[in-house]
C-alpha positions, 0 to 999 in steps of 0.5 A: 767667978771663973773665966778661961782667959786663953785665946780661942782659936779660929778655924776659918774655912772661907773669907768672903771679900765683899766691899763692906768687909774690906772696908771694915778691915782697912778702918777697924781691924788694922787700927785695932791691931795697932798696924798701918796699911802698907798698900791698897792690895789686901791678901786673904791671909792678911785679913785673918791675921789682922783680925786675930791680932785685934782679938788678942789685943781685945782679950788682953784689955778685957782681962786687965779690966776684969782682974783689976775691977776697973770695968766689966761688960756686965752689971755689978748687980748680977751674980758672979755666974752671970758676970762670968757668962757676959765676959765669956761672950765678949771673949768668944765674939769674932768677926761675922765676915768669916765663914768658920769650920767647926769640929762637930756641930755648927755653932752660931756666933753671938756678938757681944754688943760692946760697940764702944770697944769690941773691934768686931762689934765696932766693925759691924757698925762700920759696915752698916754705915758703909752700906748706907753711904754707898746706897746714898751715893748710888741714889744721888748719882741719878739726880744730884751728880754734883753732890759731895760728901764731907768728913770733919773731925774736930778734937780737943784734949781733956787732961786727967788731973794729976795722972802722973801721981795717982794714975795707978790708983783704981779709985781715981778711975771713977773721978776721971769718968765723972770729969769726962762725962761732963765733956761728953754731955756738953758735946751732946748739947752742942749737937742738939743746937744744930740738929734741925739745921742738919735736917734742913740743909743737908741730904744726910748727916752722921755724928759720932763722938770718939774718946781716945785715951792718950798719954795723960788724958783723952782725945775727944773727937767730934766726927761729922759726916755731911752729904750736901751740895758743893757750896752749901754751908755745913751746920757745925758747932765750933767748940772752944779749945778745939781744932779741926784735925781732918777735913776732906770732901769727895764727889759723890760720883767718885766711889773710891774717894767716898769710901776714904771719907767714910773710913775717916769717919769710922776709924777705930780709936786704937788708944782704947786697946793700947793706951793706959788701962785706967784711962780706957776704963774711965772712958767706958764708964763715962760713956755709959748710957749716953747716945754718942752716935746719930744720923739724919736724912739719907744716912739715917738707918731705916727700919729694915723690917718695913722695907719694900721687897724691891729695896731688899734686893739691892746689895751695895757691897759688891766685891 
C-alpha cells in the first residue's frame, strides 16, 4: 500500500464569510488547531491559517494510525489499493467553505465522511446544526418569544487500565476499545429512557456523545441541547460518577447568545488530534457503527428533498 503523506497545498481564491462558516471556524477549526480565540474579530487570513493548522494535525494523526496499524478509515477486508484510495481521500479532504483556485481544471471536493475525527467533515455537521438552531430561533421568535435554549454537558472519566505500563502496546488498543464501547452503549441506553420525554416536553432537542482522550483514559462527554419554555423541567439522565461541567442558557431572541450555547454543544474534542495516539485509536474503534448523535422536534433534520419551495428560499446564514 503506497500513500503520499505530504501536505496538500491549498490554492484559496476566496473566503466567504457567512455566519455558518464563522461558526465552524470558532468552534471547530480553532480547537482542532489546538489554539484559543483571542478576540471576536476574525480576519480572513486567520480563517485559512487555522484551517491549514487543523489539516496538518489531521494528516499527522492519520499517518500515525496507519503506519502503526492502529486504525484505518477503510475496512480491513478491502484490498491494499482500495485502502490506499480511502486514506488518500481523507488526506485530500478540505473545507467546503473556501473557494479554491486550481491550476488547470476545476476539481470537485470529495469529503471523506469521517465525522468522528476529520475536522472538516466535523465542521460540516456543525454548520448543519447551526442552520437548524438559527431556523428554530427565527421561527419561535414569532410565537414563543420567551423560549430559551440550554446546553448541558456532563462528563465522566473512563480510565485506561495500566496505561502507564502497557500504553505503547498496540494490542492493548483493542482491549481498551472494548472497555470504552461498553460505556458508550450505556450512554445510548440512558438516552432511550428519556427520548419520549424529550419529544413531549421540549420544542426541540439534540444529544451528542463525545469521546475526548486525556492523560490516562478518556473524557466521556454527554452533550444535550434543549429548546424549552423558561421554567420547564428538562429531561436529563444523571448518570453515576458524572458531573455537570457546563450549563448555560440563552433567550431565543438573543441570537449572539444562542450561537455561543450551540457552539459549546458542537465544540471539537481536541484530544483526538493531540492526545495519545493509542487512546485516540481506541476511541474510534469503540464508536464504530454506533449512533452517538440524535435530535428531536424542531432540531430534527428534515428530509430536504421534500421541502416546499418557499422553505428552500430561506437562508439563515447571512453574513
